[in-house]
mmCIF file as Biopython writes it, N, C-alpha, C and O atoms, coordinates in Angstrom:
data_model
#
loop_
_atom_site.group_PDB
_atom_site.id
_atom_site.type_symbol
_atom_site.label_atom_id
_atom_site.label_alt_id
_atom_site.label_comp_id
_atom_site.label_asym_id
_atom_site.label_entity_id
_atom_site.label_seq_id
_atom_site.pdbx_PDB_ins_code
_atom_site.Cartn_x
_atom_site.Cartn_y
_atom_site.Cartn_z
_atom_site.occupancy
_atom_site.B_iso_or_equiv
_atom_site.auth_seq_id
_atom_site.auth_asym_id
_atom_site.pdbx_PDB_model_num
ATOM 1   N N  . MET A ? 1  ? -11.649 -3.469  -1.934 1.0 0.0 1  A 1 
ATOM 2   C CA . MET A ? 1  ? -11.079 -2.239  -1.619 1.0 0.0 1  A 1 
ATOM 3   C C  . MET A ? 1  ? -10.183 -1.875  -2.853 1.0 0.0 1  A 1 
ATOM 4   O O  . MET A ? 1  ? -9.432  -2.699  -3.375 1.0 0.0 1  A 1 
ATOM 5   N N  . SER A ? 2  ? -10.312 -0.627  -3.265 1.0 0.0 2  A 1 
ATOM 6   C CA . SER A ? 2  ? -9.549  -0.160  -4.364 1.0 0.0 2  A 1 
ATOM 7   C C  . SER A ? 2  ? -8.202  0.460   -3.838 1.0 0.0 2  A 1 
ATOM 8   O O  . SER A ? 2  ? -8.218  1.281   -2.921 1.0 0.0 2  A 1 
ATOM 9   N N  . ILE A ? 3  ? -7.074  0.061   -4.420 1.0 0.0 3  A 1 
ATOM 10  C CA . ILE A ? 3  ? -5.823  0.577   -4.010 1.0 0.0 3  A 1 
ATOM 11  C C  . ILE A ? 3  ? -5.220  1.335   -5.131 1.0 0.0 3  A 1 
ATOM 12  O O  . ILE A ? 3  ? -5.066  0.823   -6.240 1.0 0.0 3  A 1 
ATOM 13  N N  . LYS A ? 4  ? -4.863  2.611   -4.835 1.0 0.0 4  A 1 
ATOM 14  C CA . LYS A ? 4  ? -4.268  3.461   -5.825 1.0 0.0 4  A 1 
ATOM 15  C C  . LYS A ? 4  ? -2.839  3.818   -5.374 1.0 0.0 4  A 1 
ATOM 16  O O  . LYS A ? 4  ? -2.615  4.227   -4.235 1.0 0.0 4  A 1 
ATOM 17  N N  . PHE A ? 5  ? -1.920  3.657   -6.264 1.0 0.0 5  A 1 
ATOM 18  C CA . PHE A ? 5  ? -0.531  3.927   -5.992 1.0 0.0 5  A 1 
ATOM 19  C C  . PHE A ? 5  ? -0.197  5.368   -6.556 1.0 0.0 5  A 1 
ATOM 20  O O  . PHE A ? 5  ? -0.421  5.653   -7.733 1.0 0.0 5  A 1 
ATOM 21  N N  . THR A ? 6  ? 0.322   6.217   -5.696 1.0 0.0 6  A 1 
ATOM 22  C CA . THR A ? 6  ? 0.682   7.546   -6.161 1.0 0.0 6  A 1 
ATOM 23  C C  . THR A ? 6  ? 2.007   7.460   -6.963 1.0 0.0 6  A 1 
ATOM 24  O O  . THR A ? 6  ? 2.697   6.441   -6.930 1.0 0.0 6  A 1 
ATOM 25  N N  . LYS A ? 7  ? 2.334   8.525   -7.662 1.0 0.0 7  A 1 
ATOM 26  C CA . LYS A ? 7  ? 3.550   8.559   -8.413 1.0 0.0 7  A 1 
ATOM 27  C C  . LYS A ? 7  ? 4.811   8.445   -7.425 1.0 0.0 7  A 1 
ATOM 28  O O  . LYS A ? 7  ? 5.826   7.815   -7.723 1.0 0.0 7  A 1 
ATOM 29  N N  . HIS A ? 8  ? 4.639   9.086   -6.293 1.0 0.0 8  A 1 
ATOM 30  C CA . HIS A ? 8  ? 5.702   9.046   -5.246 1.0 0.0 8  A 1 
ATOM 31  C C  . HIS A ? 8  ? 5.842   7.622   -4.748 1.0 0.0 8  A 1 
ATOM 32  O O  . HIS A ? 8  ? 6.969   7.145   -4.615 1.0 0.0 8  A 1 
ATOM 33  N N  . ALA A ? 9  ? 4.770   6.930   -4.469 1.0 0.0 9  A 1 
ATOM 34  C CA . ALA A ? 9  ? 4.792   5.550   -3.983 1.0 0.0 9  A 1 
ATOM 35  C C  . ALA A ? 9  ? 5.450   4.669   -5.018 1.0 0.0 9  A 1 
ATOM 36  O O  . ALA A ? 9  ? 6.293   3.844   -4.663 1.0 0.0 9  A 1 
ATOM 37  N N  . LEU A ? 10 ? 5.107   4.806   -6.261 1.0 0.0 10 A 1 
ATOM 38  C CA . LEU A ? 10 ? 5.664   3.976   -7.352 1.0 0.0 10 A 1 
ATOM 39  C C  . LEU A ? 10 ? 7.237   4.212   -7.446 1.0 0.0 10 A 1 
ATOM 40  O O  . LEU A ? 10 ? 8.005   3.268   -7.626 1.0 0.0 10 A 1 
ATOM 41  N N  . GLU A ? 11 ? 7.650   5.472   -7.318 1.0 0.0 11 A 1 
ATOM 42  C CA . GLU A ? 11 ? 9.042   5.727   -7.277 1.0 0.0 11 A 1 
ATOM 43  C C  . GLU A ? 11 ? 9.770   5.073   -6.106 1.0 0.0 11 A 1 
ATOM 44  O O  . GLU A ? 11 ? 10.889  4.578   -6.244 1.0 0.0 11 A 1 
ATOM 45  N N  . ARG A ? 12 ? 9.138   5.083   -5.006 1.0 0.0 12 A 1 
ATOM 46  C CA . ARG A ? 12 ? 9.745   4.422   -3.766 1.0 0.0 12 A 1 
ATOM 47  C C  . ARG A ? 12 ? 9.818   2.958   -3.936 1.0 0.0 12 A 1 
ATOM 48  O O  . ARG A ? 12 ? 10.813  2.333   -3.568 1.0 0.0 12 A 1 
ATOM 49  N N  . LEU A ? 13 ? 8.733   2.355   -4.515 1.0 0.0 13 A 1 
ATOM 50  C CA . LEU A ? 13 ? 8.731   0.953   -4.754 1.0 0.0 13 A 1 
ATOM 51  C C  . LEU A ? 13 ? 9.920   0.562   -5.643 1.0 0.0 13 A 1 
ATOM 52  O O  . LEU A ? 13 ? 10.666  -0.371  -5.345 1.0 0.0 13 A 1 
ATOM 53  N N  . LYS A ? 14 ? 10.067  1.300   -6.734 1.0 0.0 14 A 1 
ATOM 54  C CA . LYS A ? 14 ? 11.129  1.043   -7.692 1.0 0.0 14 A 1 
ATOM 55  C C  . LYS A ? 14 ? 12.533  1.161   -7.035 1.0 0.0 14 A 1 
ATOM 56  O O  . LYS A ? 14 ? 13.401  0.309   -7.223 1.0 0.0 14 A 1 
ATOM 57  N N  . ASN A ? 15 ? 12.707  2.216   -6.288 1.0 0.0 15 A 1 
ATOM 58  C CA . ASN A ? 15 ? 13.986  2.381   -5.581 1.0 0.0 15 A 1 
ATOM 59  C C  . ASN A ? 15 ? 14.318  1.253   -4.587 1.0 0.0 15 A 1 
ATOM 60  O O  . ASN A ? 15 ? 15.484  0.947   -4.335 1.0 0.0 15 A 1 
ATOM 61  N N  . ARG A ? 16 ? 13.283  0.662   -4.047 1.0 0.0 16 A 1 
ATOM 62  C CA . ARG A ? 16 ? 13.444  -0.413  -3.026 1.0 0.0 16 A 1 
ATOM 63  C C  . ARG A ? 16 ? 13.223  -1.808  -3.591 1.0 0.0 16 A 1 
ATOM 64  O O  . ARG A ? 16 ? 13.151  -2.792  -2.855 1.0 0.0 16 A 1 
ATOM 65  N N  . SER A ? 17 ? 13.115  -1.869  -4.949 1.0 0.0 17 A 1 
ATOM 66  C CA . SER A ? 17 ? 12.900  -3.190  -5.633 1.0 0.0 17 A 1 
ATOM 67  C C  . SER A ? 17 ? 11.811  -4.034  -5.065 1.0 0.0 17 A 1 
ATOM 68  O O  . SER A ? 17 ? 11.958  -5.226  -4.796 1.0 0.0 17 A 1 
ATOM 69  N N  . ILE A ? 18 ? 10.633  -3.308  -4.884 1.0 0.0 18 A 1 
ATOM 70  C CA . ILE A ? 18 ? 9.479   -3.950  -4.387 1.0 0.0 18 A 1 
ATOM 71  C C  . ILE A ? 18 ? 8.365   -3.886  -5.490 1.0 0.0 18 A 1 
ATOM 72  O O  . ILE A ? 18 ? 8.190   -2.855  -6.138 1.0 0.0 18 A 1 
ATOM 73  N N  . SER A ? 19 ? 7.647   -4.975  -5.677 1.0 0.0 19 A 1 
ATOM 74  C CA . SER A ? 19 ? 6.607   -4.919  -6.714 1.0 0.0 19 A 1 
ATOM 75  C C  . SER A ? 19 ? 5.235   -4.542  -6.155 1.0 0.0 19 A 1 
ATOM 76  O O  . SER A ? 19 ? 4.945   -4.720  -4.972 1.0 0.0 19 A 1 
ATOM 77  N N  . LYS A ? 20 ? 4.417   -4.021  -7.044 1.0 0.0 20 A 1 
ATOM 78  C CA . LYS A ? 20 ? 3.067   -3.737  -6.608 1.0 0.0 20 A 1 
ATOM 79  C C  . LYS A ? 20 ? 2.348   -4.952  -6.123 1.0 0.0 20 A 1 
ATOM 80  O O  . LYS A ? 20 ? 1.558   -4.874  -5.183 1.0 0.0 20 A 1 
ATOM 81  N N  . ASP A ? 21 ? 2.610   -6.113  -6.762 1.0 0.0 21 A 1 
ATOM 82  C CA . ASP A ? 21 ? 2.043   -7.379  -6.374 1.0 0.0 21 A 1 
ATOM 83  C C  . ASP A ? 21 ? 2.380   -7.716  -4.934 1.0 0.0 21 A 1 
ATOM 84  O O  . ASP A ? 21 ? 1.546   -8.242  -4.198 1.0 0.0 21 A 1 
ATOM 85  N N  . GLU A ? 22 ? 3.592   -7.414  -4.541 1.0 0.0 22 A 1 
ATOM 86  C CA . GLU A ? 22 ? 3.978   -7.725  -3.130 1.0 0.0 22 A 1 
ATOM 87  C C  . GLU A ? 22 ? 3.163   -6.852  -2.193 1.0 0.0 22 A 1 
ATOM 88  O O  . GLU A ? 22 ? 2.675   -7.388  -1.198 1.0 0.0 22 A 1 
ATOM 89  N N  . ILE A ? 23 ? 2.985   -5.660  -2.399 1.0 0.0 23 A 1 
ATOM 90  C CA . ILE A ? 23 ? 2.211   -4.725  -1.584 1.0 0.0 23 A 1 
ATOM 91  C C  . ILE A ? 23 ? 0.758   -5.148  -1.558 1.0 0.0 23 A 1 
ATOM 92  O O  . ILE A ? 23 ? 0.152   -5.144  -0.486 1.0 0.0 23 A 1 
ATOM 93  N N  . LEU A ? 24 ? 0.178   -5.506  -2.668 1.0 0.0 24 A 1 
ATOM 94  C CA . LEU A ? 24 ? -1.213  -5.952  -2.775 1.0 0.0 24 A 1 
ATOM 95  C C  . LEU A ? 24 ? -1.389  -7.221  -1.944 1.0 0.0 24 A 1 
ATOM 96  O O  . LEU A ? 24 ? -2.415  -7.379  -1.281 1.0 0.0 24 A 1 
ATOM 97  N N  . GLU A ? 25 ? -0.397  -8.141  -1.965 1.0 0.0 25 A 1 
ATOM 98  C CA . GLU A ? 25 ? -0.435  -9.401  -1.190 1.0 0.0 25 A 1 
ATOM 99  C C  . GLU A ? 25 ? -0.500  -9.068  0.357  1.0 0.0 25 A 1 
ATOM 100 O O  . GLU A ? 25 ? -1.303  -9.604  1.121  1.0 0.0 25 A 1 
ATOM 101 N N  . ILE A ? 26 ? 0.411   -8.146  0.722  1.0 0.0 26 A 1 
ATOM 102 C CA . ILE A ? 26 ? 0.553   -7.708  2.172  1.0 0.0 26 A 1 
ATOM 103 C C  . ILE A ? 26 ? -0.785  -7.117  2.594  1.0 0.0 26 A 1 
ATOM 104 O O  . ILE A ? 26 ? -1.330  -7.502  3.629  1.0 0.0 26 A 1 
ATOM 105 N N  . VAL A ? 27 ? -1.322  -6.187  1.807  1.0 0.0 27 A 1 
ATOM 106 C CA . VAL A ? 27 ? -2.517  -5.474  2.226  1.0 0.0 27 A 1 
ATOM 107 C C  . VAL A ? 27 ? -3.720  -6.457  2.292  1.0 0.0 27 A 1 
ATOM 108 O O  . VAL A ? 27 ? -4.532  -6.405  3.216  1.0 0.0 27 A 1 
ATOM 109 N N  . ASN A ? 28 ? -3.800  -7.330  1.302  1.0 0.0 28 A 1 
ATOM 110 C CA . ASN A ? 28 ? -4.905  -8.260  1.328  1.0 0.0 28 A 1 
ATOM 111 C C  . ASN A ? 28 ? -4.892  -9.322  2.400  1.0 0.0 28 A 1 
ATOM 112 O O  . ASN A ? 28 ? -5.916  -9.897  2.769  1.0 0.0 28 A 1 
ATOM 113 N N  . GLU A ? 29 ? -3.625  -9.570  2.909  1.0 0.0 29 A 1 
ATOM 114 C CA . GLU A ? 29 ? -3.556  -10.536 4.048  1.0 0.0 29 A 1 
ATOM 115 C C  . GLU A ? 29 ? -3.429  -9.933  5.396  1.0 0.0 29 A 1 
ATOM 116 O O  . GLU A ? 29 ? -3.251  -10.643 6.386  1.0 0.0 29 A 1 
ATOM 117 N N  . CYS A ? 30 ? -3.515  -8.639  5.463  1.0 0.0 30 A 1 
ATOM 118 C CA . CYS A ? 30 ? -3.396  -7.850  6.694  1.0 0.0 30 A 1 
ATOM 119 C C  . CYS A ? 30 ? -4.441  -8.210  7.681  1.0 0.0 30 A 1 
ATOM 120 O O  . CYS A ? 30 ? -5.613  -8.273  7.311  1.0 0.0 30 A 1 
ATOM 121 N N  . GLU A ? 31 ? -4.100  -8.456  8.939  1.0 0.0 31 A 1 
ATOM 122 C CA . GLU A ? 31 ? -5.022  -8.738  10.033 1.0 0.0 31 A 1 
ATOM 123 C C  . GLU A ? 31 ? -5.470  -7.448  10.769 1.0 0.0 31 A 1 
ATOM 124 O O  . GLU A ? 31 ? -6.515  -7.467  11.421 1.0 0.0 31 A 1 
ATOM 125 N N  . ASP A ? 32 ? -4.723  -6.346  10.686 1.0 0.0 32 A 1 
ATOM 126 C CA . ASP A ? 32 ? -4.970  -5.172  11.415 1.0 0.0 32 A 1 
ATOM 127 C C  . ASP A ? 32 ? -4.983  -4.002  10.451 1.0 0.0 32 A 1 
ATOM 128 O O  . ASP A ? 32 ? -3.930  -3.456  10.123 1.0 0.0 32 A 1 
ATOM 129 N N  . LEU A ? 33 ? -6.186  -3.605  9.984  1.0 0.0 33 A 1 
ATOM 130 C CA . LEU A ? 33 ? -6.342  -2.512  9.027  1.0 0.0 33 A 1 
ATOM 131 C C  . LEU A ? 33 ? -7.136  -1.380  9.736  1.0 0.0 33 A 1 
ATOM 132 O O  . LEU A ? 33 ? -8.226  -1.591  10.267 1.0 0.0 33 A 1 
ATOM 133 N N  . ARG A ? 34 ? -6.538  -0.189  9.716  1.0 0.0 34 A 1 
ATOM 134 C CA . ARG A ? 34 ? -7.158  0.934   10.432 1.0 0.0 34 A 1 
ATOM 135 C C  . ARG A ? 34 ? -7.217  2.114   9.441  1.0 0.0 34 A 1 
ATOM 136 O O  . ARG A ? 34 ? -6.548  2.129   8.408  1.0 0.0 34 A 1 
ATOM 137 N N  . LYS A ? 35 ? -8.033  3.074   9.802  1.0 0.0 35 A 1 
ATOM 138 C CA . LYS A ? 35 ? -8.108  4.415   9.102  1.0 0.0 35 A 1 
ATOM 139 C C  . LYS A ? 35 ? -7.439  5.435   9.853  1.0 0.0 35 A 1 
ATOM 140 O O  . LYS A ? 35 ? -7.580  5.522   11.073 1.0 0.0 35 A 1 
ATOM 141 N N  . ASP A ? 36 ? -6.651  6.285   9.123  1.0 0.0 36 A 1 
ATOM 142 C CA . ASP A ? 36 ? -6.052  7.418   9.743  1.0 0.0 36 A 1 
ATOM 143 C C  . ASP A ? 36 ? -6.969  8.613   9.814  1.0 0.0 36 A 1 
ATOM 144 O O  . ASP A ? 36 ? -8.144  8.458   9.480  1.0 0.0 36 A 1 
ATOM 145 N N  . ASN A ? 37 ? -6.543  9.780   10.215 1.0 0.0 37 A 1 
ATOM 146 C CA . ASN A ? 37 ? -7.404  10.908  10.381 1.0 0.0 37 A 1 
ATOM 147 C C  . ASN A ? 37 ? -7.853  11.500  9.063  1.0 0.0 37 A 1 
ATOM 148 O O  . ASN A ? 37 ? -8.730  12.363  9.041  1.0 0.0 37 A 1 
ATOM 149 N N  . TYR A ? 38 ? -7.275  11.057  7.972  1.0 0.0 38 A 1 
ATOM 150 C CA . TYR A ? 38 ? -7.549  11.599  6.601  1.0 0.0 38 A 1 
ATOM 151 C C  . TYR A ? 38 ? -8.363  10.556  5.819  1.0 0.0 38 A 1 
ATOM 152 O O  . TYR A ? 38 ? -8.616  10.741  4.629  1.0 0.0 38 A 1 
ATOM 153 N N  . GLY A ? 39 ? -8.765  9.483   6.464  1.0 0.0 39 A 1 
ATOM 154 C CA . GLY A ? 39 ? -9.579  8.414   5.734  1.0 0.0 39 A 1 
ATOM 155 C C  . GLY A ? 39 ? -8.778  7.437   4.956  1.0 0.0 39 A 1 
ATOM 156 O O  . GLY A ? 39 ? -9.341  6.661   4.184  1.0 0.0 39 A 1 
ATOM 157 N N  . ASN A ? 40 ? -7.391  7.436   5.135  1.0 0.0 40 A 1 
ATOM 158 C CA . ASN A ? 40 ? -6.583  6.474   4.419  1.0 0.0 40 A 1 
ATOM 159 C C  . ASN A ? 40 ? -6.486  5.247   5.355  1.0 0.0 40 A 1 
ATOM 160 O O  . ASN A ? 40 ? -6.583  5.350   6.578  1.0 0.0 40 A 1 
ATOM 161 N N  . PHE A ? 41 ? -6.295  4.122   4.729  1.0 0.0 41 A 1 
ATOM 162 C CA . PHE A ? 41 ? -6.157  2.854   5.476  1.0 0.0 41 A 1 
ATOM 163 C C  . PHE A ? 41 ? -4.699  2.579   5.717  1.0 0.0 41 A 1 
ATOM 164 O O  . PHE A ? 41 ? -3.847  2.816   4.861  1.0 0.0 41 A 1 
ATOM 165 N N  . ILE A ? 42 ? -4.430  2.079   6.889  1.0 0.0 42 A 1 
ATOM 166 C CA . ILE A ? 42 ? -3.041  1.750   7.344  1.0 0.0 42 A 1 
ATOM 167 C C  . ILE A ? 42 ? -3.084  0.280   7.702  1.0 0.0 42 A 1 
ATOM 168 O O  . ILE A ? 42 ? -3.884  -0.186  8.513  1.0 0.0 42 A 1 
ATOM 169 N N  . ALA A ? 43 ? -2.131  -0.454  7.018  1.0 0.0 43 A 1 
ATOM 170 C CA . ALA A ? 43 ? -2.064  -1.896  7.282  1.0 0.0 43 A 1 
ATOM 171 C C  . ALA A ? 43 ? -0.860  -2.124  8.144  1.0 0.0 43 A 1 
ATOM 172 O O  . ALA A ? 43 ? -0.572  -3.263  8.513  1.0 0.0 43 A 1 
#
């Protein structure tokens, strides 16, 4: 699965001192992955 970070998401990560690697690890280890009404995946 390809994961794209928006400019807004990157700003929020920076403000919260969270790395992209941390997010990728969480998403890759997620046991419950669903699609929303817009086709986006929710972990």
